[in-house]
N, C-alpha and C positions, 0 to 999 in steps of 0.2 A: 571726817575730812576737816583739816584746819588750813585756812588761807591766811598767810602772813604777808602783808604788803611791804614792799620796799619803801624806804623813806623818800625816794626821788619822785614818787607818783607814777612811775612806770615800772611794771614788773611786780610779781608776787611769787612766793614759795607756797606750794600746796603739799601738805604732809598727810599721812594717814590713808593713802590710796595706793592700791596695787593695780597698776595698769595692765598687768598680765591677765587679770580677771575682768570679766564683763562689768562695765559700770552700770549700776542701777539708774533708772531714768532720772531720779532726782539728782544724783551726782553728776550725770551728764549735763543736766540743765544748769547746775551750779558752776561747772567748769566753763560752759559756754558763756554764762554771764560774766564770770571772772575774766575770760579772755577779752571780752569787750571793755570791761572796766579797767583792767591792768595792762593789757597789751602783750605781756610776756609772762608765761607761767612756767615755773621750774618744779618738776616732780622729782625729788631726790631719791637715791637708793632704789632704783628700778633695775630689773633684770629681764629684758625682753629679747626674743629672737625676731627675725624679720617678719615671720608670720604674725606674731603677737603685736608688733608695732603696727603692721598693716591693719590688723583687726581693730586696734584702738583708734587709729587715725580715721579709718573709714566710717566710724560712727558719726563723723562730722561732715561727711560729703564724699563725693567720688575722688579717688586718688589719681594724680597725674602720673603719666609715664613720660619722662623727659624726652624732648624731641631729638636730642643728640644720642640717646640710647646707649649711654656709657655707664659701665660699672654698677650694675644692679645686682641685688642679692639673688643667688640661684633660685629659680622658680618664682621670683617675686620682682617683676620688672618695675613695679610701683615703688619699690624700696631701693633707693640709691645708696651707694657706698662712697663716703667721703674719707679719703685717707692719703697720706704721703708715704705709705709703706709699700714694699715690694714683696713678691712671692719668691720662692726658692730659685726660680728661673730668672729673677731680676725684672719681672713684669710688674707694673703698677697694679695694685689691688683696688684702687679707688681714685676718684677725681681729687687731685691734690690742691686745687686752687679755688674750690667752690666758694662763691659769695664774697670774694675779696674786692670790695668797692661798694659804695652806698647804692642800694637799689631796693626794689620791691619785686619779689618773685611773681611772675606771670602777668605783670602789667603790660607785657608785650603781646598778650593774647586777648582775644575778645572774651574768652571765658576766664575770668580772673580767679585768683586763689583766695581762700579764706585764711588758711593757716599753714605753717610748716610745723612738723613734729620731728625733732632730732633726738637721737639716743646715743649718748657718749659711752663708748666701750673703752677706748684708750685716749688719754688726754696728755698732750705734750707738757713737759715740766722743765722749767729753767734751772740753772745751777743753784739758785737760792731756794729751790723747792716749790716755787710758786707756779701755778698752772699758766700755760701760754695758750695763745689762740682764742682769746675772748671773742664773743659775738656781741656787737654793739647795736643799739637800737635808738631810734628817735621817735618821739611822740608826735604823730601827725594830727591827732585831735587838737592838742595844744598849739601846734604850729599854725593850723588854720585859724583858731580862735584869736591868735595874736597878730594876724596879718592886718596891715593898715586898711581902713575902710575903702580907700580909693583903689587899692589893689584888688580887694574882693569885688568891688563894682566892675573894674575893668575886665576881670577874668570870669565873672559869673556866666555860666552857660557855655564857656569855651572848652575846647578839647586840645590836648597835645598828642602828637604822633609819637608812639613808642615802638622801638625796633629791637628785637632780640639780638640781631647781629651787632649792634653797637657795643653791648656789654661783652658778647662773646669775643669780638676782635680785641677789645681792651684787655681781656684776660689772656688771650692767645699771644699777645705781644710782650707779656711779662716774662722776665727771666725764669727759666725752668719749666715753662708751661709745656704740657704734653697735648694740648688741644690742637686739632687740625682745623683748617678752614671749613665752614659749613658747606655741605654739598648743595647743588641746586635743588635737590629734592628736599633737603632739610630746610632750606630757605623758603621754599614754596609752602611748607607746612606752617611756617611762622612768618607771614608777611607783616610789614608795619601796620599798626592798628591805631585808631583814635581812642583816647581815654579822657573822660571828664577830669579837669584839673581839680575840681571840688566834687566830692560825691558823698552821699548819705551812707553812713556806716550801717550795715544790715543788722547788727546787734544793738548798738547804742541809739540809733536813730539820729545821731549828731553828724555834722559835716566834718570831713577830714580833707587835708591837702593830699591829693593823690597824684603826685608828680615827683619823680625821682631822677637823680643825675645818671643812673645806670642805663636807663632805657629811653627817657624822654628826649626827643630830637628837636621839635619846633612846635609852636602854637599855631593852629590853623586860623586863617583869617587875618593874621597880622603880617606886616612886612618883616623880613628876616631880622633886621636890626632891632626892632622893638621886641620881637619874639626872643631873640638871644638875650636882650637886656632883662626881660621879665623872668626868663628861666634862670638866669644868673642870680637875680634877686631871690627867687623862690629857693634855690639851692643854698644860698648863703644864709637865708632866714632860717631854714630848717636845721642848719648846722650849728646853731647856738648851743652852748653847753647846757643850758637849762632844760633842753629837750632830751638829753642823752642818758641812757642807762647801758652799762657794760656788764655782761654776764661772764663771770669766771667759771669755767667748766670744772666739774668733778666727775670722775668715772661713775656711771650709774644714773647721771642726770638724764631726764627726759625734758627737753625744752620745747614748749609749744608757744608759737607767737602768731600774732594777728598780722596778716599780710596786707590788710586794708588800712589799719590804723597806725602802722609803723613802717619805717624803712630800716634796713639793717646792713651790717658790714662785718665780714669775718676778718679779724686782725691776723695778719701774716707775719708774726714775730717769732716763728720757730722754723727749724731746718729739718732736713731728712734724718738727722741723728736723734731727733726727738719725735717718736712715733705718735700718730693721731689716727683714730678710727672711730667714725661716727656713722650711724644708720639714719637715713632721712626719708620721710614720706611727706608729700605735699597734698593738702586738702583743697580741692577746688570748691568754689562758692556755689554749690548746686542745690542748697536747701533754703527753706524759709526760716532764717535764723531769728528774726524778730519773734515769730510765733513760737519757735522752739525754746527761746529764752524767757518767754513770758511766764 
């Protein structure tokens, strides 16, 4: 196994690993440590089916079944299909707008996510031959560390309310969306929840800024004007270029990213004429990662 860090301080490429095979315990520990250190890991040149992707991802924790229950791989509800393609009958084969907007997956749930694992089968390509549909990330370890001392003091111990419906409605109103409003039953499964604005990362033991514009609604215990102003500050702060890493996809990539130490955004710079097909599994934070990485 070879770990090649990116120059930006966020992201690394891991070579010499076949994720279709079972990882030895030492390799699993190395990957977990690298996830905490680098935030985004790319395993190039992989060839996994839904069962193999699920088997790899489940080594790191229980896998989530999305509350909307849309577009999962046959026989594998824990593996979601992300795609702008349609079948022979003209029906969409996957969710076409997943992740478009800065957010942290599962911050809207009391049970948060450790990581996403995505496997690119088909990548959209522009007229110049360059891949489209980058996934962008921001480093929330660094964003926390760089916060002004007075902001850290004001927000220490406070929580923000996160709501699944906020991001869903934002996506639903975009042109070309095939999303329907959430049903009352779906809303009941994912009610608004409080999340600490600062939390200790389970792998690194360091603090991160755990507050994202996709789901965070307001800060409990503050009047709405101060809450809005502080959230706007936090969102602008984390949007600085120095925290950004953008991953350009290649078919065969498996991209695993830390959902606690980063926020992410899927760039929607491609149309239906440029096909995209990605398999996705989401790992919930259900294990003692500090002990496992030790």
